Structures are given as structure tokens and as C-alpha cells.
C-alpha positions in Angstrom: 61.1 139.2 90.0 63.4 139.2 93.5 66.7 139.6 93.4 66.9 136.1 95.4 66.1 134.5 91.4 69.1 136.3 89.9 71.2 135.6 92.3 70.3 131.4 92.0 70.6 132.0 87.9 74.0 133.5 88.1 74.9 130.4 90.6 73.4 127.7 88.0 75.2 129.6 85.0 78.4 129.2 87.0 77.6 126.0 88.1 77.2 125.0 84.3 80.7 126.4 83.2 82.6 124.6 85.4 80.8 121.7 84.3 81.4 122.6 80.2 85.0 123.5 81.1 85.9 120.0 82.7 84.5 118.3 79.8 86.0 120.0 77.5 89.4 120.0 79.3 88.8 116.3 79.5 88.0 116.0 75.8 91.1 118.0 75.4 93.9 115.8 77.6 91.6 112.8 75.8 93.1 113.5 72.6 96.5 114.6 73.6 96.8 111.1 75.4 95.6 109.5 72.4 98.2 111.4 69.9 101.0 110.1 72.5 100.1 106.8 72.0 99.5 107.1 68.3 102.9 108.1 67.8 104.2 105.8 70.1 103.0 103.3 67.3 103.7 105.2 64.3 107.3 104.7 65.9 107.2 101.4 66.3 106.1 101.0 63.0 108.6 102.8 61.3 111.3 100.8 63.5 109.8 97.6 61.9 109.8 98.5 58.3 113.1 99.9 58.6 114.1 96.3 59.8 112.4 94.3 57.5 113.7 96.7 54.5 117.3 95.6 55.8 116.3 91.9 55.9 114.9 92.0 52.8 118.0 93.5 51.0 120.1 91.2 53.1 118.3 87.8 52.3 117.6 89.4 48.6 121.9 89.1 48.0 122.3 86.0 48.1 120.4 85.6 45.0 122.8 85.1 42.4 123.1 83.7 39.1 124.3 80.4 40.7 121.9 77.9 42.4 120.6 79.8 45.4 119.9 78.3 48.8 117.2 79.0 50.0 117.7 78.5 54.2 121.3 80.6 53.5 118.6 83.1 52.0 115.7 83.2 55.1 118.5 82.7 57.3 120.3 86.1 56.4 117.2 87.6 56.2 115.9 86.6 60.2 119.3 87.6 61.7 119.2 91.4 59.8 116.3 91.2 61.1 116.5 90.3 64.7 119.9 92.7 64.9 117.2 95.4 64.1 114.6 94.7 66.7 112.8 92.9 65.2 111.8 89.0 67.2 110.8 86.0 65.5 107.8 85.8 66.8 106.6 89.0 66.0 107.6 87.8 62.5 105.6 84.3 62.9 102.7 86.5 64.3 102.4 88.2 60.6 100.2 85.7 59.5 98.2 88.3 56.9 101.9 87.3 55.3 102.4 83.7 56.1 104.3 84.4 59.0 107.6 83.9 57.6 110.4 85.2 55.6 110.1 83.7 52.1 111.7 83.2 49.0 110.2 83.7 45.6 109.2 85.3 42.8 108.4 89.4 41.9 106.4 90.2 38.7 103.7 92.6 38.3 101.7 90.7 36.0 100.7 89.0 39.1 98.1 89.9 41.4 99.6 89.8 44.1 103.0 90.1 42.4 104.7 88.4 44.8 104.8 84.3 44.8 106.5 82.0 47.7 108.3 78.8 46.9 107.8 79.8 42.5 109.2 76.8 40.9 112.1 75.9 39.7 114.2 77.9 42.0 116.2 79.7 38.7 112.7 82.0 39.0 113.5 83.4 42.5 114.4 86.8 42.2 112.7 88.4 45.9 112.3 88.4 49.4 109.2 88.8 51.3 109.9 89.1 55.5 106.9 90.7 57.9 106.5 91.6 61.1 103.7 92.6 63.6 104.0 93.8 66.9 101.9 94.5 70.1 102.1 97.6 70.9 101.0 98.7 74.4 99.0 101.5 74.8 99.9 104.3 78.1 96.4 106.2 78.0 94.2 104.8 75.8 92.9 101.9 78.2 92.6 105.1 80.6 90.3 107.1 78.4 86.7 107.0 77.4 87.9 108.1 73.4 90.6 105.3 73.7 87.4 102.8 73.6 89.5 101.4 76.3 92.2 100.0 73.9 95.1 98.6 76.0 96.8 97.9 72.7 97.6 98.2 68.9 99.1 95.6 66.4 100.8 97.3 63.3 101.7 95.3 61.1 104.4 95.6 57.9 105.9 94.0 55.6 108.9 94.6 52.9 109.9 92.9 49.7 113.0 93.4 48.1 114.1 92.4 44.7 117.0 91.5 42.6 117.3 92.6 38.8 119.7 93.1 36.3 120.2 97.2 35.6 119.5 99.4 33.0 122.4 101.6 34.3 125.4 101.9 35.6 127.3 104.9 36.9 131.4 105.5 37.1 131.6 102.8 34.6 135.5 102.0 33.6 136.6 102.0 30.4 137.4 98.4 29.9 135.5 96.6 27.9 134.0 92.5 29.0 132.7 90.6 26.8 129.5 88.2 27.4 131.6 84.6 27.6 133.3 86.6 30.5 130.8 87.7 32.2 128.3 85.3 32.2 130.1 83.1 34.8 129.2 82.9 38.4 129.6 85.1 40.8 133.0 84.5 42.6 134.7 83.0 39.5 138.1 84.5 39.2 139.3 84.7 35.4 141.9 85.8 33.6 142.1 88.1 30.6 145.1 88.2 28.3 146.4 90.6 25.5 147.3 87.9 23.3 143.6 87.2 23.3 142.3 89.6 21.5 145.6 91.1 19.5 143.5 90.7 16.4 141.1 93.3 17.5 144.1 96.4 18.0 141.8 97.4 21.0 142.5 95.0 23.7 139.2 95.8 25.6 139.9 98.9 25.8 136.6 101.6 25.2 135.9 105.4 25.1 133.0 106.6 26.3 130.7 109.3 24.4 131.1 112.8 25.9 134.2 112.1 28.7 137.0 113.8 29.5 139.7 111.9 30.7 142.9 109.6 29.4 142.0 105.8 29.7 144.4 105.8 33.0 142.9 108.8 34.9 139.4 106.9 33.8 140.8 103.8 35.2 141.3 105.5 38.3 138.7 107.4 38.9 136.0 106.2 36.4 134.2 108.0 33.6 132.1 110.2 36.4 129.3 109.7 33.5 126.4 107.0 33.7 125.6 104.7 31.2 123.1 102.4 29.9 122.2 99.7 27.8 122.4 99.9 24.4 124.6 102.9 24.5 126.8 102.6 21.4 130.9 102.9 23.2 133.9 102.9 20.9 137.0 100.9 21.0 140.4 102.8 21.7 143.9 101.3 19.2 146.8 101.7 21.5 148.4 98.9 23.5 150.7 101.3 25.6 149.0 102.2 28.8 146.5 99.1 28.9 148.7 97.6 31.9 149.2 100.9 33.8 145.5 101.6 33.6 144.5 98.3 34.6 147.1 98.3 37.3 145.6 102.1 38.4 142.6 100.0 39.5 144.2 97.0 40.9 142.5 95.9 44.6 139.5 97.8 43.3 136.4 96.2 42.4 135.3 98.3 39.4 132.3 98.4 37.2 132.8 97.3 33.4 130.7 97.4 30.1 129.8 94.0 29.0 129.5 93.9 24.6 129.1 91.1 22.5 132.2 91.4 20.8 135.6 93.5 20.8 135.3 95.6 17.9 138.2 96.4 15.7 140.1 99.3 16.3 138.2 102.0 16.8 134.8 100.2 15.7 131.4 101.2 17.7 129.7 98.3 19.4 127.1 98.2 21.6 126.8 97.6 25.7 124.7 94.7 26.5 125.3 94.6 29.8 127.6 95.7 33.1 129.4 94.1 35.2 131.6 94.4 38.3 134.7 92.6 39.0 137.5 93.0 41.3 141.4 93.7 40.0 143.5 91.0 41.9 146.1 91.5 39.8 147.8 92.9 36.2 151.1 91.3 35.0 153.4 92.1 32.1 153.4 95.3 30.4 153.4 94.5 26.8 151.9 91.3 26.4 149.7 91.8 29.9 147.6 89.4 31.4 145.1 90.9 34.1 143.3 88.4 36.6 139.7 90.1 38.2 136.9 88.5 39.8 133.5 88.3 39.0 131.7 90.4 42.0 128.3 89.9 43.3 127.6 93.2 43.6 124.4 95.8 42.5 125.4 98.5 40.2 122.8 101.3 38.9 119.5 102.4 38.7 116.3 100.8 37.8 114.9 97.4 35.9 115.8 95.7 32.8 118.3 93.5 31.4 120.6 92.7 28.7 118.7 91.3 25.8 120.1 87.6 26.1 118.6 87.8 29.8 122.5 86.7 31.0 122.7 88.5 34.9 126.2 90.4 34.4 125.4 92.2 37.7 122.4 92.7 39.3 120.3 95.7 41.5 118.6 95.1 44.8 115.8 97.1 45.2 112.8 97.6 47.3 109.2 96.8 45.9 106.6 96.5 48.3 
């Protein structure tokens, strides 16, 4: 073959190589551009999810053992959603989840487990907050690999529930009975020594496996985790009760709930937990403690006292 033929072949190979290189670079830059766009979309989705999480928890915080106000619950959730960057238009755009903040019931035995606007309102235990955002693409609409996509529309939703805690941390060793703890949140009550003077312990408790005297544990908590159905003991003696209660004055504390106070060193079973604010402690020998039942979640997981009475609540994200 002539020299000219081989020169022509080499020129053709160089041209093919340049074309293949150009196509490869186009593909590489296309994938890189799309990865930037997709990363931006996922970041926007995570931001929405964080906002709906906070909003659902805020709304469900208003579901108490008093009559719930649906409008107030929705407004609280909406306010938090908006303050975290989700617009009202983005909530209403989430038509897959009815395009609205909803109050209802969460029951894992149902499919789907969330049902909005259940009746009666006493069955409400959950709030759902959805959102859908139109996220414009920077490179996707310019690339062949992007198929000319101008935008993507991620959808999120969050369901938060209130449930009874089956465990609580740093409980203080002062028992209350169910007749106190079953009152609506915000109720101010008084517990007086004379009401239970025949029992000999006046509400003082001892938790198995813990250290520290009554006054110290009233100030710092028990540094322990207690569960419903745990057995605790009554503690006799009155000399240090008012001092221990004063150690918790002005604070929220978690207390165990029992059906009846035991006599002296008798054992009793925990049937629930309550969060109380110690408002005042009066007297020494014949002392009286004034406290308010606080709407606050304690513990982990789901469960509840056998009576079904809501002494305290958890706030949990379930979906």
C-alpha cells in the first residue's frame, strides 16, 4: 500500500478519537451536572422533612387529656412549618396527602395507619404535616442525559403521635396516686401530709438499685430509668420530706404514679408517670406541697398505664 493510504488512515483515527473524547466528556459533564441538580433536590427534600417534623411535633404537643382544639393544633403546626421555610402553598400542593395539615388517629392495625378527622375527638392522637416543593434544575434542562427536565417536585410528610410513656428517666422519689395525676394538664393541686398520715410514708419512695438519700434524689433525680409495672417501696419518716420537696421547688420533675400509697415500707407497682411543677412547699411537720400537672413528654416508646389514664405523654415521630 502507498504511504498516502497510511497517512489518511492515521488522520481518520485521530478524528475518531477526538469525536469519542468529545462524546465522553459530554457524558461526564452531563452526569456531573445532573449529580449537582439531584444533590440540590435531595437537600431541599431534607429541609422540608425537617420542617414538617418540627411542625407535626408542635401540633401534637397540643393534644392533651383535655378537649383538643383542632384549629389551634393546625395553626401551631402551620406556624412552625412556615418558620422553618415551608410555605402554605407547598403544604396545599401535597395532594397525595390531602394537601392539608390534619389531625386524626394513628393505629398500626389500620392500612394506612393514619386516619384524619376521626370521631370522637378523644380518639385523636396524631398530626400529619405534608409538603411538596417545585425545585428548579440548573443543568438538567440543558443536558441530553437530563432529558430536558426543568424541575423536580419532591414530596414529604410527617406524622407525629402522642402516646403513653412506658419508661421515664431521672424520676424523683415522691409518689402520687391516680386521683391526682388523672386531672387535666395545667391543674394546680395540693398534697398534704395529713391526708396520708396513717400510711406513715406520705408519698416518699425508694427505687431499687439507686443510691442517694431522699433530699439528694429530689434535687437531682434518681439517675435511673423506671418502667411501668416496676415495684417500688414506700419509705417511712417525715423529718426530711419538706426539705426534699424544697430541693425541687420551682422545677419540673417526673414522679411515679401508683394506685394507692403503701403503708410504711410496703411495696407498690408503678402504673404510670406524671410531670409536675413544684409551685410551693409550706410547713415542716404538717407540710403541704402545691404543684401543677405539666403537659410534657417523658420516657421512650409506647405503652401506658393499665387503667388507660393519660398521666403523661411522649411525642414521637412515626412516619
